[in-house]
PDB file of N, CA, C and O in Angstrom, chain B, residues numbered from 101:
ATOM      1  N   MET B 101       0.847  -1.058  -0.124  1.00  0.00           N
ATOM      2  CA  MET B 101      -0.054  -0.076  -0.002  1.00  0.00           C
ATOM      3  C   MET B 101       1.016   1.162  -0.085  1.00  0.00           C
ATOM      4  O   MET B 101       1.006   1.980  -1.005  1.00  0.00           O
ATOM      5  N   LYS B 102       1.877   1.181   0.933  1.00  0.00           N
ATOM      6  CA  LYS B 102       2.966   2.377   0.875  1.00  0.00           C
ATOM      7  C   LYS B 102       3.416   2.695  -0.533  1.00  0.00           C
ATOM      8  O   LYS B 102       3.503   3.866  -0.904  1.00  0.00           O
ATOM      9  N   GLU B 103       3.732   1.575  -1.400  1.00  0.00           N
ATOM     10  CA  GLU B 103       4.224   1.778  -2.719  1.00  0.00           C
ATOM     11  C   GLU B 103       3.321   2.478  -3.694  1.00  0.00           C
ATOM     12  O   GLU B 103       3.649   3.376  -4.470  1.00  0.00           O
ATOM     13  N   LEU B 104       2.016   1.882  -3.524  1.00  0.00           N
ATOM     14  CA  LEU B 104       0.986   2.613  -4.297  1.00  0.00           C
ATOM     15  C   LEU B 104       0.728   4.110  -4.104  1.00  0.00           C
ATOM     16  O   LEU B 104       0.500   4.809  -5.091  1.00  0.00           O
ATOM     17  N   LEU B 105       0.756   4.642  -2.839  1.00  0.00           N
ATOM     18  CA  LEU B 105       0.652   5.925  -2.297  1.00  0.00           C
ATOM     19  C   LEU B 105       1.772   6.653  -2.841  1.00  0.00           C
ATOM     20  O   LEU B 105       1.491   7.758  -3.305  1.00  0.00           O
ATOM     21  N   ILE B 106       3.123   6.243  -2.895  1.00  0.00           N
ATOM     22  CA  ILE B 106       4.383   6.863  -3.178  1.00  0.00           C
ATOM     23  C   ILE B 106       4.146   6.964  -4.792  1.00  0.00           C
ATOM     24  O   ILE B 106       4.302   8.053  -5.346  1.00  0.00           O
ATOM     25  N   ALA B 107       3.765   5.804  -5.534  1.00  0.00           N
ATOM     26  CA  ALA B 107       3.709   5.868  -7.160  1.00  0.00           C
ATOM     27  C   ALA B 107       2.854   7.118  -7.527  1.00  0.00           C
ATOM     28  O   ALA B 107       3.188   7.942  -8.378  1.00  0.00           O
ATOM     29  N   MET B 108       1.718   7.164  -6.789  1.00  0.00           N
ATOM     30  CA  MET B 108       0.614   8.218  -7.247  1.00  0.00           C
ATOM     31  C   MET B 108       1.134   9.637  -7.089  1.00  0.00           C
ATOM     32  O   MET B 108       0.931  10.546  -7.894  1.00  0.00           O
ATOM     33  N   VAL B 109       1.864   9.728  -5.898  1.00  0.00           N
ATOM     34  CA  VAL B 109       2.451  11.172  -5.518  1.00  0.00           C
ATOM     35  C   VAL B 109       3.605  11.562  -6.362  1.00  0.00           C
ATOM     36  O   VAL B 109       3.867  12.732  -6.641  1.00  0.00           O
ATOM     37  N   GLN B 110       4.295  10.512  -6.764  1.00  0.00           N
ATOM     38  CA  GLN B 110       5.690  10.901  -7.514  1.00  0.00           C
ATOM     39  C   GLN B 110       5.098  11.569  -8.926  1.00  0.00           C
ATOM     40  O   GLN B 110       5.764  12.438  -9.490  1.00  0.00           O
ATOM     41  N   GLU B 111       4.093  11.223  -9.356  1.00  0.00           N
ATOM     42  CA  GLU B 111       3.472  11.814 -10.583  1.00  0.00           C
ATOM     43  C   GLU B 111       3.005  13.297 -10.522  1.00  0.00           C
ATOM     44  O   GLU B 111       2.892  13.976 -11.542  1.00  0.00           O
ATOM     45  N   LEU B 112       2.697  13.833  -9.083  1.00  0.00           N
ATOM     46  CA  LEU B 112       2.114  14.911  -8.982  1.00  0.00           C
ATOM     47  C   LEU B 112       3.163  16.003  -8.508  1.00  0.00           C
ATOM     48  O   LEU B 112       2.911  17.198  -8.661  1.00  0.00           O
ATOM     49  N   VAL B 113       4.167  15.631  -8.015  1.00  0.00           N
ATOM     50  CA  VAL B 113       5.226  16.800  -7.308  1.00  0.00           C
ATOM     51  C   VAL B 113       6.556  16.655  -8.257  1.00  0.00           C
ATOM     52  O   VAL B 113       6.999  15.727  -8.933  1.00  0.00           O
ATOM     53  N   ASP B 114       6.965  17.924  -8.015  1.00  0.00           N
ATOM     54  CA  ASP B 114       8.346  18.281  -8.758  1.00  0.00           C
ATOM     55  C   ASP B 114       9.445  17.712  -7.994  1.00  0.00           C
ATOM     56  O   ASP B 114      10.413  17.274  -8.615  1.00  0.00           O
ATOM     57  N   ASP B 115       9.412  17.660  -6.624  1.00  0.00           N
ATOM     58  CA  ASP B 115      10.403  17.337  -5.669  1.00  0.00           C
ATOM     59  C   ASP B 115      10.338  15.979  -5.316  1.00  0.00           C
ATOM     60  O   ASP B 115       9.934  15.731  -4.181  1.00  0.00           O
ATOM     61  N   LYS B 116      10.714  14.867  -6.196  1.00  0.00           N
ATOM     62  CA  LYS B 116      10.348  13.614  -5.685  1.00  0.00           C
ATOM     63  C   LYS B 116      11.040  12.933  -4.455  1.00  0.00           C
ATOM     64  O   LYS B 116      10.599  11.998  -3.787  1.00  0.00           O
ATOM     65  N   SER B 117      12.387  13.700  -4.283  1.00  0.00           N
ATOM     66  CA  SER B 117      13.236  13.341  -3.078  1.00  0.00           C
ATOM     67  C   SER B 117      12.520  13.852  -1.829  1.00  0.00           C
ATOM     68  O   SER B 117      12.873  13.376  -0.749  1.00  0.00           O
ATOM     69  N   ALA B 118      11.528  14.792  -1.862  1.00  0.00           N
ATOM     70  CA  ALA B 118      10.976  14.922  -0.645  1.00  0.00           C
ATOM     71  C   ALA B 118       9.813  14.354  -0.023  1.00  0.00           C
ATOM     72  O   ALA B 118       9.318  14.746   1.034  1.00  0.00           O
ATOM     73  N   ILE B 119       9.340  13.250  -0.857  1.00  0.00           N
ATOM     74  CA  ILE B 119       8.323  12.436  -0.540  1.00  0.00           C
ATOM     75  C   ILE B 119       8.610  11.498   0.587  1.00  0.00           C
ATOM     76  O   ILE B 119       9.638  10.825   0.528  1.00  0.00           O
ATOM     77  N   GLU B 120       7.850  11.395   1.548  1.00  0.00           N
ATOM     78  CA  GLU B 120       8.076  10.835   2.719  1.00  0.00           C
ATOM     79  C   GLU B 120       6.683   9.979   3.343  1.00  0.00           C
ATOM     80  O   GLU B 120       5.660  10.609   3.609  1.00  0.00           O
ATOM     81  N   VAL B 121       6.752   8.791   3.500  1.00  0.00           N
ATOM     82  CA  VAL B 121       5.351   8.324   3.870  1.00  0.00           C
ATOM     83  C   VAL B 121       5.725   7.344   5.142  1.00  0.00           C
ATOM     84  O   VAL B 121       6.342   6.296   4.954  1.00  0.00           O
ATOM     85  N   THR B 122       5.315   7.756   6.410  1.00  0.00           N
ATOM     86  CA  THR B 122       5.168   6.955   7.502  1.00  0.00           C
ATOM     87  C   THR B 122       3.974   6.287   7.804  1.00  0.00           C
ATOM     88  O   THR B 122       2.904   6.875   7.648  1.00  0.00           O
ATOM     89  N   VAL B 123       4.025   4.959   8.280  1.00  0.00           N
ATOM     90  CA  VAL B 123       2.746   4.216   8.603  1.00  0.00           C
ATOM     91  C   VAL B 123       2.694   3.857   9.993  1.00  0.00           C
ATOM     92  O   VAL B 123       3.610   3.287  10.585  1.00  0.00           O
ATOM     93  N   ASP B 124       1.529   4.227  10.530  1.00  0.00           N
ATOM     94  CA  ASP B 124       1.329   3.923  11.939  1.00  0.00           C
ATOM     95  C   ASP B 124       0.762   2.592  12.074  1.00  0.00           C
ATOM     96  O   ASP B 124       0.000   2.172  11.204  1.00  0.00           O
ATOM     97  N   GLU B 125       1.086   1.850  13.152  1.00  0.00           N
ATOM     98  CA  GLU B 125       0.335   0.747  13.627  1.00  0.00           C
ATOM     99  C   GLU B 125      -1.164   0.725  13.368  1.00  0.00           C
ATOM    100  O   GLU B 125      -1.718   1.814  13.515  1.00  0.00           O
ATOM    101  N   PRO B 126      -1.960  -0.346  12.995  1.00  0.00           N
ATOM    102  CA  PRO B 126      -3.277  -0.382  13.146  1.00  0.00           C
ATOM    103  C   PRO B 126      -3.803  -0.116  14.611  1.00  0.00           C
ATOM    104  O   PRO B 126      -3.357  -0.633  15.635  1.00  0.00           O
ATOM    105  N   ASN B 127      -4.983   0.918  14.497  1.00  0.00           N
ATOM    106  CA  ASN B 127      -5.367   1.284  15.859  1.00  0.00           C
ATOM    107  C   ASN B 127      -6.439   0.309  16.344  1.00  0.00           C
ATOM    108  O   ASN B 127      -6.489  -0.752  15.721  1.00  0.00           O
ATOM    109  N   GLU B 128      -7.292   0.477  17.329  1.00  0.00           N
ATOM    110  CA  GLU B 128      -8.115  -0.407  17.824  1.00  0.00           C
ATOM    111  C   GLU B 128      -9.192  -0.809  17.016  1.00  0.00           C
ATOM    112  O   GLU B 128      -9.755  -1.888  17.204  1.00  0.00           O
ATOM    113  N   GLU B 129      -9.553   0.050  16.047  1.00  0.00           N
ATOM    114  CA  GLU B 129     -10.538  -0.231  15.003  1.00  0.00           C
ATOM    115  C   GLU B 129      -9.910  -0.856  13.743  1.00  0.00           C
ATOM    116  O   GLU B 129     -10.646  -1.055  12.776  1.00  0.00           O
ATOM    117  N   GLY B 130      -8.706  -1.156  13.685  1.00  0.00           N
ATOM    118  CA  GLY B 130      -7.868  -1.847  12.632  1.00  0.00           C
ATOM    119  C   GLY B 130      -7.746  -0.873  11.492  1.00  0.00           C
ATOM    120  O   GLY B 130      -7.683  -1.326  10.349  1.00  0.00           O
ATOM    121  N   THR B 131      -7.708   0.390  11.697  1.00  0.00           N
ATOM    122  CA  THR B 131      -7.373   1.254  10.631  1.00  0.00           C
ATOM    123  C   THR B 131      -5.753   1.610  10.897  1.00  0.00           C
ATOM    124  O   THR B 131      -5.223   1.855  11.981  1.00  0.00           O
ATOM    125  N   THR B 132      -5.146   1.564   9.594  1.00  0.00           N
ATOM    126  CA  THR B 132      -3.828   1.851   9.303  1.00  0.00           C
ATOM    127  C   THR B 132      -3.735   3.122   8.678  1.00  0.00           C
ATOM    128  O   THR B 132      -4.345   3.380   7.640  1.00  0.00           O
ATOM    129  N   VAL B 133      -2.846   4.089   9.387  1.00  0.00           N
ATOM    130  CA  VAL B 133      -2.835   5.485   9.069  1.00  0.00           C
ATOM    131  C   VAL B 133      -1.665   5.837   8.248  1.00  0.00           C
ATOM    132  O   VAL B 133      -0.588   5.742   8.836  1.00  0.00           O
ATOM    133  N   TYR B 134      -1.637   6.185   7.139  1.00  0.00           N
ATOM    134  CA  TYR B 134      -0.441   6.655   6.373  1.00  0.00           C
ATOM    135  C   TYR B 134      -0.268   8.159   6.240  1.00  0.00           C
ATOM    136  O   TYR B 134      -1.003   8.891   5.577  1.00  0.00           O
ATOM    137  N   HIS B 135       0.841   8.551   6.983  1.00  0.00           N
ATOM    138  CA  HIS B 135       1.154  10.013   6.826  1.00  0.00           C
ATOM    139  C   HIS B 135       2.112  10.316   5.647  1.00  0.00           C
ATOM    140  O   HIS B 135       3.214   9.778   5.544  1.00  0.00           O
ATOM    141  N   LEU B 136       1.584  11.271   4.709  1.00  0.00           N
ATOM    142  CA  LEU B 136       2.335  11.570   3.510  1.00  0.00           C
ATOM    143  C   LEU B 136       2.852  12.807   3.828  1.00  0.00           C
ATOM    144  O   LEU B 136       2.091  13.626   4.342  1.00  0.00           O
ATOM    145  N   HIS B 137       4.301  13.172   3.567  1.00  0.00           N
ATOM    146  CA  HIS B 137       4.969  14.296   3.596  1.00  0.00           C
ATOM    147  C   HIS B 137       5.663  14.514   2.235  1.00  0.00           C
ATOM    148  O   HIS B 137       6.342  13.664   1.659  1.00  0.00           O
ATOM    149  N   VAL B 138       5.375  15.908   1.744  1.00  0.00           N
ATOM    150  CA  VAL B 138       5.850  16.438   0.686  1.00  0.00           C
ATOM    151  C   VAL B 138       6.366  17.765   0.917  1.00  0.00           C
ATOM    152  O   VAL B 138       6.102  18.407   1.934  1.00  0.00           O
ATOM    153  N   ALA B 139       7.100  18.180  -0.017  1.00  0.00           N
ATOM    154  CA  ALA B 139       7.673  19.503   0.021  1.00  0.00           C
ATOM    155  C   ALA B 139       6.576  20.600   0.091  1.00  0.00           C
ATOM    156  O   ALA B 139       5.461  20.431  -0.403  1.00  0.00           O
ATOM    157  N   PRO B 140       6.952  21.720   0.724  1.00  0.00           N
ATOM    158  CA  PRO B 140       5.739  22.744   0.786  1.00  0.00           C
ATOM    159  C   PRO B 140       5.474  23.341  -0.382  1.00  0.00           C
ATOM    160  O   PRO B 140       4.309  23.727  -0.480  1.00  0.00           O
ATOM    161  N   ASP B 141       6.253  23.568  -1.408  1.00  0.00           N
ATOM    162  CA  ASP B 141       5.992  23.924  -2.745  1.00  0.00           C
ATOM    163  C   ASP B 141       4.999  22.975  -3.334  1.00  0.00           C
ATOM    164  O   ASP B 141       4.124  23.408  -4.084  1.00  0.00           O
ATOM    165  N   ASP B 142       5.085  21.712  -3.039  1.00  0.00           N
ATOM    166  CA  ASP B 142       4.263  20.606  -3.957  1.00  0.00           C
ATOM    167  C   ASP B 142       2.903  20.181  -3.115  1.00  0.00           C
ATOM    168  O   ASP B 142       2.065  19.366  -3.499  1.00  0.00           O
ATOM    169  N   MET B 143       2.883  20.918  -1.890  1.00  0.00           N
ATOM    170  CA  MET B 143       1.628  20.759  -1.055  1.00  0.00           C
ATOM    171  C   MET B 143       0.128  21.075  -1.913  1.00  0.00           C
ATOM    172  O   MET B 143      -0.920  20.439  -1.804  1.00  0.00           O
ATOM    173  N   GLY B 144       0.368  22.108  -2.671  1.00  0.00           N
ATOM    174  CA  GLY B 144      -0.836  22.592  -3.251  1.00  0.00           C
ATOM    175  C   GLY B 144      -1.421  21.544  -4.449  1.00  0.00           C
ATOM    176  O   GLY B 144      -2.606  21.275  -4.646  1.00  0.00           O
ATOM    177  N   ARG B 145      -0.203  21.014  -5.220  1.00  0.00           N
ATOM    178  CA  ARG B 145      -0.528  19.884  -6.039  1.00  0.00           C
ATOM    179  C   ARG B 145      -0.987  18.455  -5.676  1.00  0.00           C
ATOM    180  O   ARG B 145      -1.575  17.641  -6.389  1.00  0.00           O
ATOM    181  N   VAL B 146      -0.546  18.340  -4.301  1.00  0.00           N
ATOM    182  CA  VAL B 146      -1.117  17.108  -3.754  1.00  0.00           C
ATOM    183  C   VAL B 146      -2.527  17.077  -3.199  1.00  0.00           C
ATOM    184  O   VAL B 146      -3.204  16.054  -3.103  1.00  0.00           O
ATOM    185  N   ILE B 147      -2.939  18.410  -2.810  1.00  0.00           N
ATOM    186  CA  ILE B 147      -4.247  18.618  -2.423  1.00  0.00           C
ATOM    187  C   ILE B 147      -5.281  18.823  -3.371  1.00  0.00           C
ATOM    188  O   ILE B 147      -6.402  18.318  -3.312  1.00  0.00           O
ATOM    189  N   GLY B 148      -4.833  19.624  -4.291  1.00  0.00           N
ATOM    190  CA  GLY B 148      -5.701  20.004  -5.504  1.00  0.00           C
ATOM    191  C   GLY B 148      -6.694  21.075  -5.171  1.00  0.00           C
ATOM    192  O   GLY B 148      -6.752  21.569  -4.045  1.00  0.00           O
ATOM    193  N   LYS B 149      -7.455  21.420  -6.136  1.00  0.00           N
ATOM    194  CA  LYS B 149      -8.360  22.500  -5.696  1.00  0.00           C
ATOM    195  C   LYS B 149      -9.712  21.880  -5.088  1.00  0.00           C
ATOM    196  O   LYS B 149     -10.399  20.958  -5.525  1.00  0.00           O
ATOM    197  N   GLN B 150      -9.878  22.678  -3.937  1.00  0.00           N
ATOM    198  CA  GLN B 150     -10.938  22.285  -3.001  1.00  0.00           C
ATOM    199  C   GLN B 150     -10.846  20.878  -2.626  1.00  0.00           C
ATOM    200  O   GLN B 150     -11.857  20.211  -2.408  1.00  0.00           O
ATOM    201  N   GLY B 151      -9.636  20.398  -2.543  1.00  0.00           N
ATOM    202  CA  GLY B 151      -9.150  18.996  -2.001  1.00  0.00           C
ATOM    203  C   GLY B 151      -9.554  17.932  -2.752  1.00  0.00           C
ATOM    204  O   GLY B 151      -9.687  16.851  -2.178  1.00  0.00           O
ATOM    205  N   ARG B 152      -9.807  18.032  -4.082  1.00  0.00           N
ATOM    206  CA  ARG B 152     -10.051  16.907  -5.153  1.00  0.00           C
ATOM    207  C   ARG B 152      -9.126  15.822  -5.286  1.00  0.00           C
ATOM    208  O   ARG B 152      -9.488  14.649  -5.196  1.00  0.00           O
ATOM    209  N   ILE B 153      -7.975  16.164  -5.493  1.00  0.00           N
ATOM    210  CA  ILE B 153      -6.762  15.345  -5.692  1.00  0.00           C
ATOM    211  C   ILE B 153      -6.650  14.539  -4.329  1.00  0.00           C
ATOM    212  O   ILE B 153      -6.538  13.313  -4.319  1.00  0.00           O
ATOM    213  N   ALA B 154      -6.685  15.261  -3.262  1.00  0.00           N
ATOM    214  CA  ALA B 154      -6.259  14.452  -1.897  1.00  0.00           C
ATOM    215  C   ALA B 154      -7.552  13.503  -1.678  1.00  0.00           C
ATOM    216  O   ALA B 154      -7.407  12.453  -1.052  1.00  0.00           O
ATOM    217  N   LYS B 155      -8.677  13.831  -2.136  1.00  0.00           N
ATOM    218  CA  LYS B 155      -9.860  12.985  -2.013  1.00  0.00           C
ATOM    219  C   LYS B 155      -9.648  11.716  -2.862  1.00  0.00           C
ATOM    220  O   LYS B 155      -9.889  10.580  -2.453  1.00  0.00           O
ATOM    221  N   ALA B 156      -9.196  12.009  -4.030  1.00  0.00           N
ATOM    222  CA  ALA B 156      -8.985  10.958  -4.949  1.00  0.00           C
ATOM    223  C   ALA B 156      -8.038   9.862  -4.562  1.00  0.00           C
ATOM    224  O   ALA B 156      -8.253   8.654  -4.656  1.00  0.00           O
ATOM    225  N   ILE B 157      -6.721  10.584  -4.013  1.00  0.00           N
ATOM    226  CA  ILE B 157      -6.007   9.631  -3.372  1.00  0.00           C
ATOM    227  C   ILE B 157      -6.180   8.832  -2.326  1.00  0.00           C
ATOM    228  O   ILE B 157      -5.523   7.811  -2.119  1.00  0.00           O
ATOM    229  N   ARG B 158      -7.314   9.384  -1.435  1.00  0.00           N
ATOM    230  CA  ARG B 158      -7.633   8.641  -0.294  1.00  0.00           C
ATOM    231  C   ARG B 158      -8.838   7.379  -0.817  1.00  0.00           C
ATOM    232  O   ARG B 158      -9.005   6.298  -0.253  1.00  0.00           O
ATOM    233  N   THR B 159      -9.556   7.868  -2.004  1.00  0.00           N
ATOM    234  CA  THR B 159     -10.366   6.924  -2.534  1.00  0.00           C
ATOM    235  C   THR B 159      -9.685   5.519  -3.028  1.00  0.00           C
ATOM    236  O   THR B 159     -10.029   4.377  -2.723  1.00  0.00           O
ATOM    237  N   ILE B 160      -8.544   5.971  -3.942  1.00  0.00           N
ATOM    238  CA  ILE B 160      -7.670   4.759  -4.477  1.00  0.00           C
ATOM    239  C   ILE B 160      -7.180   4.167  -3.421  1.00  0.00           C
ATOM    240  O   ILE B 160      -7.162   2.937  -3.479  1.00  0.00           O
ATOM    241  N   MET B 161      -6.716   4.735  -2.329  1.00  0.00           N
ATOM    242  CA  MET B 161      -5.946   3.870  -1.249  1.00  0.00           C
ATOM    243  C   MET B 161      -6.975   3.075  -0.569  1.00  0.00           C
ATOM    244  O   MET B 161      -6.578   2.084   0.043  1.00  0.00           O
ATOM    245  N   ARG B 162      -8.232   3.341  -0.572  1.00  0.00           N
ATOM    246  CA  ARG B 162      -9.293   2.628   0.476  1.00  0.00           C
ATOM    247  C   ARG B 162      -9.708   1.416  -0.464  1.00  0.00           C
ATOM    248  O   ARG B 162      -9.972   0.323   0.036  1.00  0.00           O
ATOM    249  N   ALA B 163      -9.759   1.621  -1.779  1.00  0.00           N
ATOM    250  CA  ALA B 163     -10.280   0.683  -2.931  1.00  0.00           C
ATOM    251  C   ALA B 163      -8.956  -0.287  -2.977  1.00  0.00           C
ATOM    252  O   ALA B 163      -9.185  -1.485  -3.141  1.00  0.00           O
ATOM    253  N   GLY B 164      -7.895   0.039  -2.876  1.00  0.00           N
ATOM    254  CA  GLY B 164      -6.590  -0.760  -2.759  1.00  0.00           C
ATOM    255  C   GLY B 164      -6.591  -1.804  -1.655  1.00  0.00           C
ATOM    256  O   GLY B 164      -6.418  -3.016  -1.787  1.00  0.00           O
ATOM    257  N   ALA B 165      -6.835  -1.060  -0.451  1.00  0.00           N
ATOM    258  CA  ALA B 165      -6.912  -1.849   0.928  1.00  0.00           C
ATOM    259  C   ALA B 165      -8.002  -2.906   1.039  1.00  0.00           C
ATOM    260  O   ALA B 165      -7.821  -3.914   1.722  1.00  0.00           O
ATOM    261  N   VAL B 166      -9.066  -2.699   0.412  1.00  0.00           N
ATOM    262  CA  VAL B 166     -10.379  -3.563   0.352  1.00  0.00           C
ATOM    263  C   VAL B 166      -9.716  -5.126  -0.148  1.00  0.00           C
ATOM    264  O   VAL B 166     -10.076  -6.194   0.347  1.00  0.00           O
ATOM    265  N   ARG B 167      -8.713  -4.984  -1.194  1.00  0.00           N
ATOM    266  CA  ARG B 167      -8.211  -6.211  -1.645  1.00  0.00           C
ATOM    267  C   ARG B 167      -7.524  -7.048  -0.604  1.00  0.00           C
ATOM    268  O   ARG B 167      -7.382  -8.268  -0.693  1.00  0.00           O
ATOM    269  N   TYR B 168      -7.114  -6.308   0.378  1.00  0.00           N
ATOM    270  CA  TYR B 168      -6.268  -7.091   1.630  1.00  0.00           C
ATOM    271  C   TYR B 168      -7.091  -7.039   2.696  1.00  0.00           C
ATOM    272  O   TYR B 168      -6.523  -7.396   3.729  1.00  0.00           O
ATOM    273  N   ASN B 169      -8.115  -6.756   2.816  1.00  0.00           N
ATOM    274  CA  ASN B 169      -9.163  -6.649   3.953  1.00  0.00           C
ATOM    275  C   ASN B 169      -8.623  -5.844   4.922  1.00  0.00           C
ATOM    276  O   ASN B 169      -8.557  -6.169   6.108  1.00  0.00           O
ATOM    277  N   GLN B 170      -8.209  -4.742   4.436  1.00  0.00           N
ATOM    278  CA  GLN B 170      -7.530  -3.748   5.425  1.00  0.00           C
ATOM    279  C   GLN B 170      -8.361  -2.516   5.444  1.00  0.00           C
ATOM    280  O   GLN B 170      -9.076  -2.309   4.464  1.00  0.00           O
ATOM    281  N   LYS B 171      -8.361  -1.634   6.476  1.00  0.00           N
ATOM    282  CA  LYS B 171      -8.927  -0.122   6.592  1.00  0.00           C
ATOM    283  C   LYS B 171      -7.762   0.621   6.459  1.00  0.00           C
ATOM    284  O   LYS B 171      -6.830   0.226   7.160  1.00  0.00           O
ATOM    285  N   VAL B 172      -7.530   1.699   5.674  1.00  0.00           N
ATOM    286  CA  VAL B 172      -6.415   2.696   5.658  1.00  0.00           C
ATOM    287  C   VAL B 172      -7.149   4.116   5.631  1.00  0.00           C
ATOM    288  O   VAL B 172      -8.295   4.362   5.254  1.00  0.00           O
ATOM    289  N   MET B 173      -6.110   5.040   6.167  1.00  0.00           N
ATOM    290  CA  MET B 173      -6.718   6.354   6.126  1.00  0.00           C
ATOM    291  C   MET B 173      -5.283   7.159   5.851  1.00  0.00           C
ATOM    292  O   MET B 173      -4.256   6.908   6.482  1.00  0.00           O
ATOM    293  N   VAL B 174      -5.387   8.203   4.769  1.00  0.00           N
ATOM    294  CA  VAL B 174      -4.225   8.937   4.310  1.00  0.00           C
ATOM    295  C   VAL B 174      -4.336  10.194   5.131  1.00  0.00           C
ATOM    296  O   VAL B 174      -5.486  10.570   5.356  1.00  0.00           O
ATOM    297  N   GLU B 175      -3.457  10.830   5.566  1.00  0.00           N
ATOM    298  CA  GLU B 175      -3.154  12.112   6.223  1.00  0.00           C
ATOM    299  C   GLU B 175      -1.883  12.774   5.438  1.00  0.00           C
ATOM    300  O   GLU B 175      -0.806  12.204   5.264  1.00  0.00           O
ATOM    301  N   ILE B 176      -2.212  14.064   5.005  1.00  0.00           N
ATOM    302  CA  ILE B 176      -1.356  14.676   4.098  1.00  0.00           C
ATOM    303  C   ILE B 176      -0.834  15.920   5.122  1.00  0.00           C
ATOM    304  O   ILE B 176      -1.557  16.869   5.427  1.00  0.00           O
ATOM    305  N   ASP B 177       0.464  15.753   5.566  1.00  0.00           N
ATOM    306  CA  ASP B 177       0.958  16.628   6.499  1.00  0.00           C
ATOM    307  C   ASP B 177       2.063  17.584   5.694  1.00  0.00           C
ATOM    308  O   ASP B 177       2.669  18.470   6.297  1.00  0.00           O
TER     309      ASP B 177
END
């Protein structure tokens, strides 16, 4: 799942070396949280107008997690 998130974000940003993903252990509800960090200049590209790109990233991650019977959440920091 981490590789999927990185692959999507690499196509959106200019500074690919600044992409960092940290993964929290599943919480009591079984949800794994992925924290995405990008360069400040690329933050707007990852979030998109009115958060549309961020919402699309979260949707794709949730759809991919269903294949592995997981629950995921993506936070963009």
